[in-house]
Kinemage of the C-alpha trace (Angstrom):
@kinemage 1
@onewidth
@group {chain A} dominant
@subgroup {mainchain}
@vectorlist {calphas} color= white
{ca met a 1} P -0.536 22.668 32.038
{ca arg a 2} L -0.086 25.175 29.521
{ca lys a 3} L 0.271 24.528 26.081
{ca leu a 4} L 3.504 24.809 24.097
{ca ala a 5} L 5.160 27.341 22.110
{ca trp a 6} L 6.101 26.493 18.454
{ca asp a 7} L 9.797 27.668 19.580
{ca glu a 8} L 9.477 24.855 22.357
{ca phe a 9} L 9.463 22.136 20.269
{ca glu a 10} L 12.487 20.141 19.665
{ca arg a 11} L 12.433 19.077 16.058
{ca pro a 12} L 15.129 18.324 13.563
{ca asp a 13} L 14.610 20.480 10.473
{ca pro a 14} L 13.965 18.449 7.342
{ca glu a 15} L 17.737 18.304 6.224
{ca ala a 16} L 18.947 16.800 9.557
{ca leu a 17} L 15.957 14.525 9.186
{ca lys a 18} L 17.129 13.044 6.292
{ca his a 19} L 20.328 12.086 7.857
{ca leu a 20} L 18.493 10.194 10.930
{ca pro a 21} L 17.517 6.450 11.588
{ca lys a 22} L 14.185 5.559 10.450
{ca his a 23} L 11.355 3.285 11.338
{ca pro a 24} L 12.440 0.292 9.177
{ca ile a 25} L 8.666 0.896 7.450
{ca arg a 26} L 7.267 2.178 4.283
{ca val a 27} L 4.071 3.041 2.772
{ca leu a 28} L 2.867 2.458 -0.412
{ca val a 29} L -0.254 4.783 -1.422
{ca his a 30} L -1.845 3.063 -4.394
{ca asn a 31} L -4.779 4.797 -6.526
{ca val a 32} L -5.547 7.624 -3.741
{ca arg a 33} L -7.486 10.175 -5.747
{ca ser a 34} L -7.699 13.068 -2.831
{ca ile a 35} L -4.398 14.880 -2.903
{ca his a 36} L -5.340 16.173 0.490
{ca asn a 37} L -5.329 12.581 1.873
{ca val a 38} L -1.972 12.094 0.231
{ca gly a 39} L -0.873 15.025 2.221
{ca ser a 40} L -1.995 13.672 5.254
{ca ile a 41} L -0.395 10.536 4.261
{ca phe a 42} L 2.831 12.581 4.028
{ca arg a 43} L 2.398 14.549 7.365
{ca thr a 44} L 1.606 11.546 9.334
{ca ser a 45} L 4.715 9.514 7.736
{ca asp a 46} L 7.077 12.439 8.708
{ca ala a 47} L 5.540 12.572 12.414
{ca ala a 48} L 6.085 8.615 12.528
{ca arg a 49} L 9.588 8.993 10.674
{ca ile a 50} L 9.370 6.148 8.349
{ca glu a 51} L 11.539 5.598 5.516
{ca his a 52} L 9.888 6.208 2.179
{ca val a 53} L 6.187 6.737 0.732
{ca his a 54} L 5.905 5.047 -2.746
{ca leu a 55} L 3.120 6.822 -4.657
{ca thr a 56} L 1.698 4.223 -7.414
{ca gly a 57} L -0.803 4.925 -9.970
{ca phe a 58} L -2.867 7.860 -10.405
{ca thr a 59} L -1.902 8.928 -7.017
{ca gly a 60} L -1.193 12.848 -6.960
{ca thr a 61} L 2.622 13.847 -5.658
{ca pro a 62} L 4.260 16.677 -3.913
{ca asp a 63} L 4.101 18.580 -7.240
{ca his a 64} L 0.614 19.029 -6.821
{ca lys a 65} L 0.003 22.649 -5.079
{ca asp a 66} L -2.672 21.329 -2.912
{ca leu a 67} L -0.718 18.838 -1.216
{ca his a 68} L 0.927 21.452 0.595
{ca lys a 69} L -2.085 22.462 2.524
{ca thr a 70} L -2.126 18.709 4.323
{ca ala a 71} L 1.679 17.754 4.321
{ca leu a 72} L 2.607 21.430 5.791
{ca gly a 73} L 6.239 20.629 4.309
{ca ala a 74} L 6.152 17.126 5.390
{ca gln a 75} L 6.970 16.320 1.458
{ca asp a 76} L 10.393 17.888 1.912
{ca ala a 77} L 11.352 16.027 5.041
{ca val a 78} L 10.114 12.345 3.922
{ca asp a 79} L 11.722 10.279 1.298
{ca trp a 80} L 9.459 9.558 -1.607
{ca ser a 81} L 9.104 8.462 -5.113
{ca his a 82} L 6.697 8.027 -7.920
{ca his a 83} L 5.943 4.636 -9.787
{ca glu a 84} L 3.398 3.527 -12.549
{ca ala a 85} L 2.398 0.383 -11.129
{ca pro a 86} L 2.590 -1.093 -7.297
{ca leu a 87} L 3.690 -4.567 -7.908
{ca pro a 88} L 7.113 -4.244 -9.472
{ca val a 89} L 7.707 -2.195 -6.052
{ca ile a 90} L 6.290 -4.454 -4.118
{ca asn a 91} L 8.076 -7.212 -5.661
{ca glu a 92} L 11.507 -5.079 -5.601
{ca leu a 93} L 10.873 -4.445 -1.791
{ca arg a 94} L 10.079 -8.277 -0.804
{ca asp a 95} L 13.660 -9.202 -2.765
{ca gln a 96} L 15.477 -6.683 -0.348
{ca gly a 97} L 13.516 -8.618 2.729
{ca tyr a 98} L 10.038 -6.489 3.511
{ca thr a 99} L 7.147 -7.791 4.767
{ca ile a 100} L 4.370 -6.833 2.595
{ca ala a 101} L 1.260 -6.175 4.439
{ca val a 102} L -1.948 -4.312 3.056
{ca leu a 103} L -4.527 -1.999 5.577
{ca glu a 104} L -7.493 -3.675 3.935
{ca gln a 105} L -10.606 -5.790 5.365
{ca thr a 106} L -9.971 -9.333 4.162
{ca ser a 107} L -10.683 -13.193 5.529
{ca glu a 108} L -7.349 -13.027 7.482
{ca ser a 109} L -6.931 -9.448 8.704
{ca thr a 110} L -5.446 -9.041 11.957
{ca pro a 111} L -5.117 -5.757 13.987
{ca pro a 112} L -1.314 -3.917 13.709
{ca asp a 113} L -0.456 -3.888 17.450
{ca asp a 114} L -0.988 -7.847 16.980
{ca val a 115} L 1.499 -8.571 14.241
{ca ser a 116} L 4.699 -10.413 15.216
{ca thr a 117} L 8.176 -8.703 15.536
{ca asp a 118} L 9.644 -10.570 12.891
{ca val a 119} L 7.518 -8.212 10.052
{ca tyr a 120} L 10.261 -5.645 10.106
{ca pro a 121} L 11.234 -4.591 7.617
{ca leu a 122} L 7.513 -3.858 6.421
{ca cys a 123} L 6.070 -1.900 3.572
{ca leu a 124} L 2.457 -0.735 4.405
{ca val a 125} L -0.122 -0.769 1.491
{ca val a 126} L -2.458 1.675 1.576
{ca gly a 127} L -5.421 2.075 -1.193
{ca asn a 128} L -8.133 3.738 -3.058
{ca glu a 129} L -10.829 5.752 -1.071
{ca val a 130} L -13.519 4.148 -2.516
{ca his a 131} L -12.471 0.634 -4.001
{ca gly a 132} L -9.599 -0.257 -1.252
{ca val a 133} L -6.403 -2.204 -1.884
{ca ala a 134} L -6.790 -3.597 -5.307
{ca asp a 135} L -6.936 -7.480 -5.138
{ca asp a 136} L -3.945 -8.468 -7.262
{ca val a 137} L -1.920 -6.431 -4.684
{ca ile a 138} L -3.632 -8.202 -2.146
{ca glu a 139} L -2.392 -11.642 -3.555
{ca glu a 140} L 0.957 -10.514 -3.986
{ca ala a 141} L 0.713 -9.413 0.605
{ca asp a 142} L 2.165 -11.271 3.018
{ca leu a 143} L -0.310 -10.206 5.487
{ca ala a 144} L -3.395 -7.989 5.821
{ca leu a 145} L -4.247 -5.577 8.733
{ca glu a 146} L -7.226 -4.072 9.829
{ca ile a 147} L -8.291 -1.076 12.387
{ca pro a 148} L -10.701 -2.781 14.656
{ca gln a 149} L -13.969 -0.749 14.462
{ca tyr a 150} L -16.737 -0.524 17.019
{ca gly a 151} L -19.649 1.566 15.335
{ca ala a 152} L -22.040 1.330 12.421
{ca lys a 153} L -19.647 2.026 9.407
{ca ile a 154} L -17.370 -0.479 8.253
{ca ser a 155} L -14.690 1.799 6.782
{ca met a 156} L -12.509 4.955 7.519
{ca asn a 157} L -10.932 7.793 5.627
{ca val a 158} L -7.617 6.339 4.530
{ca gly a 159} L -5.405 9.113 5.804
{ca val a 160} L -7.199 8.108 9.108
{ca ala a 161} L -6.282 4.638 8.906
{ca tyr a 162} L -2.750 4.575 7.579
{ca gly a 163} L -2.503 7.032 11.223
{ca ile a 164} L -3.566 4.245 13.275
{ca ala a 165} L -2.082 1.888 11.591
{ca ile a 166} L 1.592 3.169 11.382
{ca phe a 167} L 1.657 4.884 14.618
{ca asp a 168} L 0.334 1.084 16.247
{ca leu a 169} L 3.527 -0.546 13.834
{ca ala a 170} L 6.041 2.172 14.859
{ca arg a 171} L 5.221 1.871 18.743
{ca lys a 172} L 5.388 -2.162 18.529
{ca tyr a 173} L 8.950 -1.799 17.124
{ca arg a 174} L 9.995 0.639 19.568
{ca asp a 175} L 8.826 -1.484 22.111
{ca val a 176} L 10.541 -4.731 20.760
{ca phe a 177} L 13.628 -3.005 19.680
{ca gly a 178} L 13.881 0.482 20.696
{ca pro a 179} L 14.079 3.660 18.638
{ca pro a 180} L 15.936 3.329 15.429
{ca gly a 181} L 19.519 3.794 15.917
{ca glu a 182} L 19.357 2.640 19.347
{ca glu a 183} L 18.069 -0.889 18.676
{ca lys a 184} L 18.379 -3.169 21.479
{ca arg a 185} L 20.421 -5.851 21.309
{ca thr a 186} L 18.890 -9.446 22.305
{ca val a 187} L 21.182 -11.634 24.506
{ca asp a 188} L 20.971 -15.115 22.452
C-alpha cells in the first residue's frame, strides 16, 4: 500500500462537474456563523456531488475570502445561491417535489441511514452552531434526522454532522437507485 499522488486521482474539473448528474440532494444552510463551517460544507457538498447549496440568513457566501481556506475551490464546483430567508426556499423546493429534512434533535428524529427511499429528492437543512435549526423551519420539515452519538456530548460541529448525514443519504440513494445518471430500473 502507498499513498496516491495528486496526479493519480481521476476527478472532473469544476467546469466538467457542472454537467455531470448529481445526487438529488440539496442543502440549506441557515444562519451558520462560522465561515469556516460554511467552507467545510461546500467541500463536503462537492465530495458528495449534491445538486445545490442554499445559503440563508446571515450565513456567509463564497464572496468571503476566508471561506476559500476550508472550501479549497469547492465553492467553484458546487452550484449555490443566497436567500434572505429559508421558508420561501423550503416552500419552493417542496413545490418541486423535495422532501424537507432538518438535521436536528427532535422528538421524532431518525438516523439518516434509516430514511425510506421515497424521500428523494431531498433538501437537508442545517442550522446555527449554537441554536441549531430554527423552530419555524422545524415546523415546516417533513422529517428530522439525527446523528447517533455515544459519548457524553449531545451535539457535533455543524460541518461534521452535515458530512456524516450527507454521505449516509448519498450512500442510501446509490444502494437503491445506483449512481446519479446510471439509476437502476425497477421492474413493476
